[in-house]
TORNU-670360 format. One record per atom (N, C-alpha, C): residue in one letter; x, z, y. Coordinates in pm, whole numbers, plus 50000, padded with zeros to 5 digits. Each point is the difference from the previous one (the first is absolute). Layout:
// residues N
AXZY
...
***
This chain:
// residues 376
M500845000049881
M499165000050119
M500885000050125
D499734990850094
D500804999750122
D499315008150110
L500584999950120
L499515008650107
L498604996350047
N499574987649977
N498644996450041
N498975002349890
G500455006449892
G499085003549893
G499804989149897
K500734988950012
K499844989149905
K500715003349869
L499294998149889
L500575002849869
L500894988549956
N501075003349928
N500804989349942
N499294994549876
D500554989849941
D499314993249889
D499755009449882
E501005008049966
E499845009249886
E498945010550029
E500045005750119
E499025010250038
E498594994249999
Q499854987950053
Q498694993650004
Q499484997349860
L500904995949911
L499604997249863
L499515012649930
V500745011050015
V499605012749936
V498685004950059
K499864999250132
K498755004350065
K498834991549951
N500174987049997
N498924991049956
N499625002749854
S501005002449917
S499725002749858
S499215012949984
F500395010250077
F499285012749992
F498574998650053
D499854993250114
D498664997850056
D499114992249902
E500574989949938
E499244992049904
E499565008549881
Y500925008549953
Y499645008949890
Y498845009250040
C500115006050118
C498975009450046
C498644993250013
E499984988250062
E498744993050020
E499354995849869
K500814997049902
K499474995149873
K499735011149900
N500895009949993
N499955009749891
N499685014350042
Y499975002650130
Y499775013750044
Y498745001550085
V499924992350107
V498865001250092
V498654998449930
P499824990149911
P498684998249938
P499575011849913
Y500955008249955
Y499685010949908
Y500185013850064
Y500365000350127
Y500355012650065
Y498855010049998
E498814995450035
E498855009050003
E499695005549861
Q500234991949898
Q499785004849863
Q501015011049966
Y501254998250042
Y501015010249976
Y499585013250065
L499514999050124
L499605012150072
L498795006649935
E499074991849955
E498795005449938
E500325007549871
K500934994749921
K500365006349873
K500995011450018
R500695000350114
R501015010250028
R501154999849900
I500234988849938
I501064998749901
I501064990550054
F501235004950009
F501094991850051
F500254988149907
P500014987950054
P500254988149917
P501474998349968
G500465006349893
G501415000049966
G500604986349979
K499164990149968
K500514986549978
K500664994150124
I499725005850116
I500584994850123
I501535000649994
M500535011249950
M501465001149989
M500554989149907
K499304997449892
K500414989349909
K499974986550069
D498954997750077
D499864987350071
D501174997550095
L500505010950059
L501054998750101
L501415000149940
S500095001849868
S501305002349938
S500974988250017
E499494988150006
E500884988550020
E500024995350145
M498855000650065
M499874994550135
M500655008850106
L499885013349985
L500355008850111
L501035010749966
L499855006849889
L500805011849973
L501524997650002
P500504988649950
P501464998150003
P500605000350141
S499214996450100
S500524999850137
S499925013650067
T499465010049931
T499805013150063
T501035010349957
I500944996449912
I500965009749950
I501364993449981
S501045007750034
S501364995749971
S500385005249862
L500754992349926
L500345004149864
L501055011049996
N500695002250112
N500885011750008
N500025004850145
K500435012450019
K499895006350132
K500934993950105
K500974991849957
K500904993750096
K499384987750064
E498974994749937
E499294988550056
E498865004950087
K499594991950095
K498925003950090
K498794990849982
V498835006250009
V498774992350003
V499854994050139
D499434988250010
D499694994150131
D498775007050054
D500225009850087
D498895008150048
D499084992450095
V500494989850067
V499114991850083
V498994992849912
M500484994149892
M499094993649904
M498995010049945
L500505011849965
L499125010349945
L499005004750105
G500425000350126
G499105003950108
G498854990250019
I500304987249985
I498944989850009
I498955002649893
L500465003549880
L499075003049890
L499255013050025
S500675010050057
S499325012750030
S498854997750098
E500254991850101
E498954997050098
E498854992449936
E500324990249915
E498954992549931
E499205008949908
M500675009449932
M499285009249913
M498985008250079
G500395004050121
G499065007250085
G498794991650036
K500224987450032
K498894991250036
K498994998649887
Y500505000149877
Y499114998449884
Y499575013449940
E500405011150062
E499755013349942
E500485000349855
F501184994449979
F500544999349865
F500215014249948
P499795002549871
P500035013749948
P501305007350032
L499875012050052
L501175007950034
L500905003049880
P499455001649878
P500915002049886
P501034988949985
V499604987650029
V500944988849993
V500985000650117
F499475001650119
F500825000650121
F501075010849989
L499605012149959
L500955011049992
L500994998349884
S499554994449890
S500914997449888
S501134990850043
I499664989950078
I501014990650049
I501075007250081
H499575009750081
H500975006750087
H500745011249930
F499355007149910
F500725010449925
F500934993949895
S499784987249966
S500904993449905
S501424999150056
K500155001750131
K501334999550061
K500915011149947
L499405010449941
L500815010849944
L500544996749861
L499394990549932
L500424997049863
L501474996249987
P500544991850091
P501434996449986
P500955011850016
Y499505011450048
Y500855011750020
Y500055009049877
I499244996449895
I500125007549874
I501414998149948
N500675010949970
N501424999349968
N500284994049863
N499175003149903
N500244995149866
N499604985349988
E500934991749957
E499764985649997
E498854996149909
N499945005949881
N498954996449904
N498625003850052
V499885012150055
V498725004550054
V499614991550121
R500994997350085
R499744991950119
R499474986349962
E500664993349907
E499574986649960
E498635000249933
E499745010349921
E498715000949932
E498855001050099
Y500155008750100
Y498885002350092
Y499874988950104
I501104993850037
I499904988250086
I499294988849925
K500324998549872
K499354989749918
K498505002749991
R499615012549981
R498575003449995
R499314996650131
Y500665003550110
Y499424997150131
Y499834985150021
L501044992349973
L499944985650021
L498994993249909
A499695006349886
A498984994549910
A498595003950043
G499895008150107
G498695004350047
G499415011249917
D500885007649931
D499535010449909
D500115014150057
S500415001350126
S500215013450055
S499375001550137
I499175010250013
I499585004950130
I500905011950032
I500624999850116
I500985010150038
I499485007950120
C500135013149994
C499605007950116
C501125009550039
G499975004250125
G500955009850050
G499335013550010
A500565010049932
A499425013449999
A500955009450074
Y499795001450131
Y500895007850084
Y499275011350072
T498764997750035
T499235009850076
T499515011249909
E500035012350051
E499545011449922
E498845007150070
P499245008049928
P498855006950061
P500375007750126
G501185006150001
G500405007850117
G501094993750083
H500414987949966
H501074993250072
H499674985250014
G499504996250118
G499644986150025
G501164992650062
S500065000350133
S501054992850071
S501385006349978
D500055012649963
D501275006749974
D500424996949857
A500594988349982
A500314995049865
A501235006449939
Y500725008050079
Y501225006149948
Y499725013649935
H499185008150063
H499765013649951
H498865000049898
I500254993749887
I499004998849894
I500235011049896
T499035001849912
T500095010449898
T500154994249859
T499704987249981
T500214993849869
T501475001049963
E500295004449879
E501385002449958
E500344992549871
A501264996649987
A500514993749878
A501315006849963
H500005006549884
H501185007349955
H500674992549885
R501325000050001
R500764993549894
R499845007549868
S499834992349893
S500005005549865
S500634989549909
G501315001149980
G500704989849924
G499974986750071
N499504989749934
N499904986650058
N498644997250063
N499255010750027
N498674998650058
N499855008650124
Y498984996650077
Y499515008950105
Y498665005549953
I499735012650028
I498695005949974
I499295000950133
L498994991950015
L499334997850129
L498675007450004
S499795008050105
S498745007350016
S499615000250147
G498704998950024
G499495000450136
G498754991750014
E499574998350123
E498784992250026
E500194991650125
K499554987649992
K499964991050115
K498534997150031
A499675000350127
A498604998250040
A499874988750101
F498774995250018
F499704989350096
F500894987949974
V500064996649873
V500824988949951
V499124987849981
S500514988350036
S499274987649977
S500224995249857
N498944997249932
N499974993549868
N500495008649882
P499855013250003
P500515007849886
P499274997149870
G498714996950009
G499244997249879
G500194986049946
L500674991550077
L500204986149960
L501454997149963
S500895008850042
S501434996849993
S500585001949861
D500944991249968
D500785001049878
D501315007350025
V500454999750126
V501305005650038
V499825008250127
F500605012050002
F499985008750117
F501435001950049
M500234997350127
M501275003450063
M499815013750065
V500685010149945
V499735013950035
V501225006150069
S499755007250110
S501065007750065
S499965014349948
A501175005649974
A500085013649946
A501275006850048
K499925013250012
K501195007950032
K500875001049875
T501254996750018
T500975001849891
T501035010350045
D501154999949942
D500995010750021
D500355002350147
K500324989350072
K500485001650137
K499324990850100
G498824995349965
G499314991050093
G498754994449938
I499604988250050
I498814993049950
I500454988149917
S499384998149887
S500294988449915
S498714992349977
I500164987049977
I498864991449966
I500134996249854
M498945001649926
M500034995949860
M498744992249966
M500184990649912
M498884991949954
M499365006949881
V498695001650005
V499265006549894
V499004990149942
D500064998149871
D499074991049931
D498725007649968
R498894993550020
R498715006449975
R499885005149855
A500714993749906
A499905003849859
A500735013049969
M500815005150094
M500735012349974
M499055011949989
K500285008949907
K499175011749977
K500075009550119
G498835005050043
G499955009550110
G499574993950132
I499724987050001
I499524993150120
I498485000950005
E499475004850112
E498545001550014
E499534994650135
P499684987250007
P499434994650124
P498575005250020
Y499605001550124
Y498615003550030
Y499524992250121
E498704999650015
E499404991450101
E499365008150113
I500114994950121
I499295005150117
I499314988150066
E498735000850021
E499304989250071
E500205001950149
N500444989550067
N500145000650145
N498984990850066
M500044999150132
M498984992650073
M500134984949981
A501164995549949
A500194985749976
A500084997149851
Y499415008749919
Y500054998949855
Y499514986349955
M500854992849924
M499644986749955
M500074998749848
F501145004149941
F500184998649856
F500245013749938
K499435002149884
K500205012549928
K501495002249973
G500495011850036
G501415003149981
G500904996150114
E499414995250109
E500814994650110
E500595010850090
F499475012149995
F500485010650089
F499875013449928
G500975008950024
G499945013049937
G501365006649997
G500415004749881
G501285006749988
G500484999649856
V501115007049977
V500535000649864
V500695013549980
R499635006649891
R500665012549962
R501034997149892
M501145006650009
M501084998149904
M500375013549941
N499755001549873
N500195012749932
N501134998949898
N501195004150041
N501184999549912
N500194986249937
V499964989950085
V500184986249953
V501494997849971
K500314995349881
K501394997249963
K500344985750044
V500824999150104
V500394987050056
V501474997449967
P500314989849923
P501414997049969
P500794997550128
D501255004450002
D500804998050122
D500284985250026
T499744991549903
T500124985650021
T498904994750092
Y499005008150028
Y498904996150088
Y500235004450145
L501195005250028
L500345004050136
L500094987650089
V499425001050119
V500024989050097
V500965003850113
G501064992450015
G501015003650098
G500865011549948
E500655007150094
E500895010849961
E499275013449997
E500415008549908
E499445013549994
E500305007450130
N498985007150049
N500095008250121
N500084991850130
R500014986749988
R500104991750121
R498834990250010
G498895003849937
G498844991249999
G499224999850130
F500175010450082
F499205000850123
F500344988550094
K501284997150017
K500394989050088
K499484986649946
L500124998149868
L499484987649940
L498514998950024
L499295010949982
L498564999950022
L499674996650144
M500695006050096
M499744997450141
M500304985550037
D501064994549940
D500344986050027
D498914990649948
I499515002749881
I498964991649941
I498705001450080
L499655012350035
L498745002350073
L500064994150140
S501185000050061
S500124994950137
S499564985550009
I500514991449913
I499624986050006
I498614997949942
Q499615008449904
Q498654998949944
Q498955002250108
R500325008550097
R499045002850108
R499684987550081
V500984991250014
V499744987450071
V498974991749923
H500154999649868
H499084992349917
H498605006150001
V499945013250000
V498695006850011
V499354996350134
G500805000150107
G499474996250130
G499504985750002
L500714990949934
L499574986049994
L498744998549915
Y499895007549892
Y498774999849921
Y498825004450087
A500205010850078
A498945004850089
A499654989650106
I501034993450053
I499764989650100
I499234988449939
G500324996749875
G499264989449932
G498525003249988
I499685012449966
I498605004349995
I499364998450137
A500715004350104
A499464999350135
A499764985650044
E500914991149963
E499834985850037
E498744994249936
S499775003349874
S498804994749934
S498745005850062
A500055012850040
A498845006350064
A499734993650137
L501074997250075
L499824993650131
L499424986049985
D500474992549901
D499464986649977
D498495000649975
E499595009649920
E498585001549970
E499215004050124
A500595009150080
A499315004550121
A499894988850103
I501034991850010
I499974988850096
I498914990049963
E499914996649874
E498954990749956
E498625006050022
Y499855012749974
Y498715006750021
Y499635000150148
A500995002850087
A499745000850144
A499584986550058
K500484989249941
K499594986750047
K498604996249953
M499595006049889
M498714996749941
M498885009350049
R500305012950016
R499005010150035
R499644998850147
K498714999550028
K499554998650139
K499315012650048
A500205002850129
A499315011050067
A499744995750144
F498815002450044
F499604996150136
F500204985050021
G499814992549893
G500024985450009
G501374993649990
E501055008049977
E501354994349992
E500765005949882
P500984992749949
P500875006049897
P500695012450057
I500125010349919
I500585012450052
I501474998350035
S500634989249955
S501384997450040
S500114997150149
K498884996850064
K499984997450144
K500165012950081
F499795011349933
F500085012850071
F501425005549988
E500575003550114
E501395004550002
E500215012649916
A498985008649993
A500135012349921
A500304996849855
V499554988549954
V500244995749863
V501304991949990
S500094989450078
S501124990649984
S501335005950047
F499995007950108
F501255005850048
F500565010249901
R499095007349939
R500435010249903
R500734993349882
L499434989249949
L500624993049888
L501264992650044
A500004995150123
A501204993350052
A501175009850009
E499715012150043
E501055010350009
E500525003549860
D499095001049904
D500425002849862
D500924989049949
K499654987650029
K500824988749954
K501405000750059
A500095003250129
A501315000950066
A500855011049936
K499385011349971
K500745011149939
K500454996549859
I499154993449924
I500374995949864
I501204990650003
E499994990450092
E501114990650008
E501305007050039
S499915010250085
S501215007450037
S500565007649880
I499125005849919
I500465007249881
I500584990249898
R499384988549984
R500554990049907
R501434996350040
A500234998250130
A501334996350048
A501025010849967
I499645012750022
I500915011049970
I500245000849849
A498924997949923
A500095001149854
A500994989849944
Y499864987450040
Y500894989949945
Y501425001250056
K500135005650119
K501345003350050
K500645010549910
A499225010449966
A500515010749913
A500424994549864
L499214990849946
L500324994249869
L501234991150007
A500124992550109
A501204991650018
A501245008850013
M499875011250070
M501115009450014
M500375005849863
E499005002849918
E500255005149865
E500794989849918
N499624987550012
N500724989549927
N501474999250043
C500275003650126
C501364999350052
C500765013149986
G499365010249942
G500665012849983
G500135008150127
M499124997450099
M500055007250128
M499095012249997
D500315009850085
D499175012050012
D498684996250068
N498905001449929
N498694996450055
N499045011849996
S500555012350003
S499145011749984
S498995001550113
I500384996450123
I499055000850111
I498894989749982
E500384987749969
E499014989449982
E499065003149883
S500565004949889
S499185003149883
S499005011050031
A500475010450068
A499105011050036
A498924995550097
A500364991050090
A499014995050097
A498904992049930
V500404991749904
V499024991849927
V499055008949921
K500555010049931
K499155008749919
K499125009050086
G500595006150102
G499255009450083
G499024993250094
Y500534992650094
Y499144993450098
Y499224988549938
G500654992749908
G499344988449941
G498755003549922
C500055010949924
C498815003949923
C498895005250091
E500375006050113
E498995003950099
E499354987650062
V500834990250034
V499484987450054
V499054993449902
A500394999849872
A499184993649897
A498675007149985
F500045013349991
F498765007649983
F499074998150120
N500565000650121
N499174998350120
N499394986050007
A500764989949955
A499474986349999
A498834998949901
V500155006049883
V498904999749903
V498805007550055
S500255011250066
S498915007750060
S499274991850106
D500764992650081
D499384991550102
D499224988549937
A500514994849889
A499284989549929
A498675005349948
L500045012249946
L498765006249952
L499035002050115
Q500515004450114
Q499165002250118
Q499344986950044
T500734989049986
T499474986950039
T498804996349913
L500105002849872
L498894996949909
L498875010150010
G500275011550060
G498965010150016
G499515005449867
A498715001349987
A499415005649879
A500334991549877
A500154986950020
A500354991249888
A501395003449946
G500915003750089
G501355003649958
G500075013649935
Y499055008650032
Y499975013749948
Y499375000549861
S499354989349962
S499324999449871
S500984998849885
K499625005649886
K500844999249880
K500164985649950
T499124991250045
T500104986049959
T501074992650081
S500585006650099
S500984993650088
S501425002249947
S500794989550003
S501405001649961
S500775008050104
I499544999850125
I500705007350105
I499855015149982
E498875004349949
E499825014349970
E501065004549900
R500264991649901
R501015003249899
R501414999450061
K500244990050083
K501304998950067
K500265012250089
F498945005150062
F500125011850086
F500515011949918
R499425002049882
R500405011349916
R501424998249946
I500334987849959
I501344997549947
I501065002050109
S499774994350117
S501025000450105
S500205014150054
R498995008649988
R500195013950046
R501055007149916
G500084996649873
G500965006549911
G501444997150037
F500274988850065
F501384996550036
F500555008950110
L499135007650065
L500465009650101
L500445013149935
L499865000849867
L500355012249927
L501194997949907
G499944989949915
G501034997949899
G501304994550055
D501095003049930
D501344994950033
D500465004050139
G499545011350047
G500455005050130
G498974997550109
T499485010650057
T498984998950105
T500614994750129
P499164995750097
P500544995750129
P500855010750069
D499635012649982
D500795010750062
D501405000749940
I500094998349869
I501315000049935
I500834988250048
Q499364988450020
Q500734988350048
Q500535002250142
K499225006950083
K500485003250135
K501205009449993
L499985009149905
L501125009249982
L501264992249961
I499844990449909
I501144991749958
I500594992650120
I499124994150080
I500464992350117
I500695009150101
S499405011550026
S500575009150101
S501375005149957
R500185002349870
R501315004749953
R501064989150010
K499574987449985
K500954989050019
K500354998450147
L499055002750087
L500244998250144
L500825011450059
F499675012449962
F500605011650064
F501015007549912
G499984997349868
G500795007949908
G499235012449959
K500315005249882
K499265011649950
K500125012150091
E501155001450067
E500235011750085
E499025000750116
F499534988550048
F499144999650117
F498584995649966
S499665000049871
S498694995349956
S499205011649940
P498674998049988
P499165010449938
P500475003049858
***
C-alpha cells in the first residue's frame, strides 16, 4: 500500500480473494450461523490455503507483512467475520516462538491446515490491565511445568484447541502453550452483550495441568516482554477490525439517510444528520492513516508504540461513536434486533474493553512522551 492508499497487485489480489470468499461462502449463511449460535469451524479449513499461509512466519526471525494483514483485519471487520478466526490469526504469531522444533512444527502445521483455534489467556478475575501481577503459577517438576490458576474474560475459550497462557514462574512471567486435550483444563462460558457463538467468551480454569517444557513459548521468565510486543501490534489490527465495522455501519446509514424522508426531504439534507456522519468519516480516515503507518513501521522494525496505542485507544472510540451515530440515523429501525447496526453497536462496544482500554493506551502514550518518572 502506498501513501495514497492504493494497494499493490499482491495486496489487491489477496483482498479480492477474501472478499469473494465472504460474498459467496459467508454472507449468505451469516444469519443462520447467528441463529444456531454454533461457530462454523469449516471457515478455518476454507482459509487454510487462501489466507492462513500469509498470516504466519515459519520461524521467529522472519516477519509477517503486517500491512497485508492489516488490510485483511479491516475487511474482516466490514464482514463481521468471526472473532475466533480473527484472533487465531493474530495469536498464531506466537507459534514460531515455541522453542522445541518438533512441537513448533506440529502446531504450525495444525494451524496452517485450519485445524486450530488459538486464544490468548492472559486476563485474570482480579488482574485485567495489570498483566504482570498475575496469580496463575507454573512450577517446574522434572521436564514439566505444573500449571494452576484461572484466566477470565477470555475470547473463545470454549472453541479453542490451543491456549497461550501467561503464568508466574521462578523469576518472572513465562508464556506456555496449553493444548485443550491436557488433563486439568476446564473452559467455561460467560454470555456477554455481543454473544454470538457458543463458547466465544468466558474463561479457563487450570488445575495442576502438566505442561511439557517443550511447550514453552519464548524464554522462561521473559515472557512478559514477548507478550507485550505481540499485543502491541495486535492492538492495531483490533483497531482496524473495529474501523471496518464502523465503515460498514456508515455505508448503511448513508444509504438509509438518502432514502428516508422527513418533512418532504431525504434526511441527508439535514445538517444534523449529514454533518454528524461526515465527521465520523473524517475521523475514521485519520485512524486508518495512523493504523497503516503503524503497520508499515512494524514491517521496518521501528518503534510504533505511540501509533499502536493511538489506534487501539482513540481508534476504537472513533469506531464505536461512528456506529452509534449510524444507529441514531436509522432511529428506531436501527435499534431493532432485526438491524445489523444494533449488532455492530454491541460488538464495537467490546473493543473499548479488550486488549487494553483507552485509558491504558493514554498511559502508554504519556509514558513514551514524558518517561515513567514524569507520568502517572
